[in-house]
N, C-alpha and C positions, 0 to 999 in steps of 0.2 A: 982085656977089660974094654978098650976102645972099640974092638969088633963087636961085642955084645952091645954096646950103647947104639952104634951105627945100626945094628941089625933090628933093634927095638924100634929106632926112629922110623927105618923104611917099613916095618910092618904096620905101625901107627898111621904113616903116610897112607899106605895101600888101603887099610880100613877106611880111613876118611874119605879116599876117592871112591871106593865102593859106594858109601853112603851118599855121598854127593851125586853119584851117578845115578842111583837108584831114585833118590829125590827127583832129579832133573827129568829123568825119564818117566817117572809118574806125572808131573806136572805137565810135560808135552802130551801125554795121552790125554790129560784132562782138557787141554786146550784144543788138541785135536777134535774131541768130543763135542765141545762147545760149538766149535766152528760148524761142524757138521749139523748140530740141533739148530744153530741160527740159520743154515742155508734152509731147512726145510721147515722154517717158521712162518705162520700166515696169520695175518691180522683178523681177528672175528668180524662178521659181517655187521654192517650198519643198519638200524631200522629205520626204515623211512616208508612213506605213502607214496601212492603212485596215481597216475590219471592218463587218460588218452587223448591224444591229440584229435580234435573234432572239427568238422566243417560246419559251420552254421551261416545262415543268411542273416546280415545284420543290417538293419535299415540305416541309410545314411544321414546324417545330421550336420549342420553346421552351427556352431556354439558361440555364444558370445555374452557379455554382460549388458543387461540395459536398465534403464531408469523409468519408472512409472509417472505417469503425468496423467491429470485429470482430462476429460474430454472438454469440458468447460471448468474453468477456476478463476475466481475473481476475489479480491479484498473490497468487499462492500465498504462505500465511502459515501459521503454528502457532498453535493455540489455547491451547498451553501452553508454559511455559518449559522450556528443557533444554538439554544440550550434544548437539551433532551428532555422532552415532555413526557414521552411514553415509550416503554420497551415492551414489545409483544413477541418475543423469541427467549428461548433458553439455550444456553451453550451446548452444542454437540446435536441438537435435534434436526431431525429431517424437515424440509420445508417444500412448498410448492410454488411453482412459478406465479408472480404476482402478489404473494402472501406479505402483508405488511409487517415490518421488521421494527422500524423506529419512527417515532413522529417527534419533530421539533417543535418548539413554542411558536405558534403562528397567530398570537393574540395582535401583534402590531400590523402585521400583513392583512389579517381579516378586517381590522378598522380601516386601513387605507382601501381595502377592496369594497367596504360599503361606501366610502366616500366615492370612490371611483365609479361605483355602480349609479350612485345618484347623479353624478355629472353626466353619466352616459345616458341615464334616463332624459335629463334635461335636454341633451344635445339631440335626442331622438325625437322629443316634442318640437323642440325648434326647428328640426329639420322638415318635418311633417308640416308646420306651419308655413315655411318659406315655400315648399313645394306647391301649395294650395294657392298662396298668394302668387306665386310665379305664373300659374295658369291664367290668371285675371291680369297678368302685366302689372300688379300693384308694386312688385319689389323688383328689383334689377337682378340680373343673372348672377352678378358678383355675391350678392348677398345669400343666394340659393348655394353658391360653390364655398362661401365661408361656412355655412352651415353644416353642409355635406363634410368639410374638412374637420369641423370640430366634432361631429359625431364618429367620425372615423377614428379620430387621436383618443376621445372618450373610450371607445370600444377597445381600442389597442391598449389602454391603460388597464382596463379591466382583465384582458386577457392575460396581460403580463403578470398581474398581481396573482391571478389564477394558476399561471404557469410556476409562479415562486412558490406558492403553498402546496402545490402538487410535488414539487421537488422537496418540500420538508417533510413529507411522508414517503420514507424510503422504503422500497418494496424489494423482495427476493427477485432478479432478473431471470432466473430459471430455476428448475427443481434441484435438490441437491441436498447435501449434509452441511450444517453450520458448524464453524470452529468455535473458538473460546471468545466470548463478548469481551471488546476492548474499551467499551463505554459505560458510564453509569448515569442513573437517572439524576437529571439536574445538572449535568456536566455541560459546559459550553465547549463546541466543538467547531473548528474552522472546515473551511471547505478542504476536502482531500484528506482529512484525518481518517485512519482506519476504523472501521466499526466492526466487522466479522469477517472471517473468511468463510466463504460460500464454494463447495467442490462439488461437481457432478461426478458420482464413483462407478455408475453401471450404466454404460461400459466404461471402461479405462484404458488408455493408451500405455503400451512399453514402446520407447525409443532406444535402438541401438545401432551400432556400426559394423560393418563388413569390410575387409581390404578389398580393394579394387579387383584382385584377381578371382573373387568369388561373384563378380556382378552377373555373370552368365548364367550362375546357377540359382539365382533367386528371382522370384517374380511375386507380383500381388496374388493372394488366394492360397499360398502355400500355409499349410499347418504349422503353429508354432506351439511349444510346451515350454512353461514358464515355472521355475522353482524359487521361491523366497525362503530365507532363512526362518522367518517368522512362523512359517507353517511347513515344516519338513516332511510332513506326510501327504501333503496335498499338491496337486499337479494342475496348473491352471492352463487350460487351452484356450486358443485363439487363432487368428488368421493374419497374415500381412495383408494391411490395408493401404500402405503408401510407401514407395520407393523414391527417393530423392532423384531427381533428373541430372544431378551433377555429381562430381567427386570432389570432396574437400581437398583443395590444393595442398593445405599444410600436412594432412595425415595420410592423403591418398586413399582414403576411406570413402564409403557410402552409406548414407544415413537411411534407415529404414523404420518404419512404425507398425506395430502389430496392435490390433484390438483384441481385447479379453472381456469375456462375460465375467461381471463380477457383482451378483445378484445379493450376495450377504455383507458387501463391503468390506471384505478382509484386505483386499488390496488398497494400498492408500498412496497418494501422490507423494513422491520423493523417495519411496522405496526402491531398492536395487534388486534385480532377479536375474538367474542364470537363464538365458534364453537358448533354446534348441529348434531350429529350424528343421523340419522334417522334409527331406528330399523324395521325391516320388520313387527314385530307383534304389534297389536294394542291391547287396555286393555279398557273395561267398567270401567268408573269411577261414583261415586257419586258427582255432582257439585253443587256448590252454590256460590253466589257472595263473595267474600273476605271480602266486608264491613259487612257482617252478622256476622262474627266471632267476639267474644269479646275475647280479649286476657288478661290474669290475671296470676298471679303468681302461683296460685293454679291450672290452667289449661285453656284451651280456651273452649268456649262455644258458644252456638246460642239460640235464643227465638223461640220456636215452638208456633205458633197461633192456641188456641183452641177455640171451642164454649162452652159456660157455661151460661145456662138460657137465652138464646138469645143475649148474649154478648160476645165480643171476649176478651180473656185474653191470656196472655203468660206464657209459661211452659219452664224453663231453662234446656238444657239439654248439656251435655259436648261431645265434638267432639275430633277426633283424625284427625290433618290437614295433607294432603299429598302433593301432586305435585300442584304448582301453574301455571296457564296459563293466563297471561294478567289480567283482572279483576276478575277472577275466581279462586278458589281453590277446589281440591278434598278432600273427607274425607273418612278416612278408618273405622270410627266409629261415630254413631250419629244418626240423623234423618232418617227415610227411604224416599226412593223416593216417590215422591207425597206430601210430608208435605209441609204445608205453614210455612214460616219463616220470621220473621223480617229481611230485607235486609238493612236497614238504621234507625238509630234511637236508636238502641239496647244499646247504652252505659247508657241511662239514665232510663232503665228499670231494674225491679227486679221481683221475683217469684210472680206469681198471678196477676198482674197489669192488668188494663183494657186497651185496646188500640182501636184506630180507624185508619182505612187505607186510605192513600191519596197518592195513586200511581202516581198522577200527578206530585210529586215532585221527583220521583225516577229517580237517574241519569242514563244514558245510560250504559250499560255493554256491554263489547267487549272481545273476546276471544284473539285478537291480537290489541290492542289499537294503534293509532298512534295520540298522543297529538299534537295540533297545535304548542304549545309553546316549543316543545322538540327540 
């Protein structure tokens, strides 16, 4: 009885052992197959666009931010107090040199001038009489001197009142454009009170500063190009007309002034502009699209496209970025001229990855881009 039970248990255990062995063997074969498949697996290629590292001759510039100032600019005011009796201009209009702008009330001064003129006429008559009488020794020399002094004093009083009346007729000291009127008809103004701003706008100055290390590279006569935010599609040209003969001791910079033509009056005093001084020499640069450069904390790099076993792979190379112009940058260290590099899509690559080129997706690159929405 017991023997049969033991034999049954052994048979059962043997059967279970066979089943477990079969399952373990099957799973081992599956794992081995998966490992073999993983060893042969290769990621699909990334689609990128490409560009060629080129050599171009870029003109050299020195750049700064400048401030526009008028060649001549004043706040017209009066030297004497008085009531505004006449206004002969409108705000914002152009005027010529000597054009009458404001008249003050001169009724009191004109009355005083009439009295002074009468005294001057009487003094002139008395002087003539004294000169005739002196020729016949009828009067003493002292009386002639007194008559002469009285005539000169009366004449000076007339000239003083005439000058006062002239000052009460305020004219434009030079040609230019007026600002906003700050006085009204009938208003009493004191000497020094502002009347209107007058600015000469053509030509116009732009003042800017360079560090002292650039002093040897700038001189009068060099061409400058100026851009202002108000007219992003317009480039204003001029020339350096003055270089300060001393360096600012607080900033160690040198001040320069350029003169720009401004026939349409687009440029206004007080505006700031981006100034580029064009240097006479040009320099050969290795140039590539700015989008090709991958910026990282450990350095800037690009991906160079290589051929390997009939496939395209990428090789990461570090670069030293120089000057930027529009959509391009120059490099002073990195791939050689003529090398094919990834121009867009480099951010998703790593060393040795396969790539496929699709330059139909490449954005247009321009050395002087003019975005429509800017």
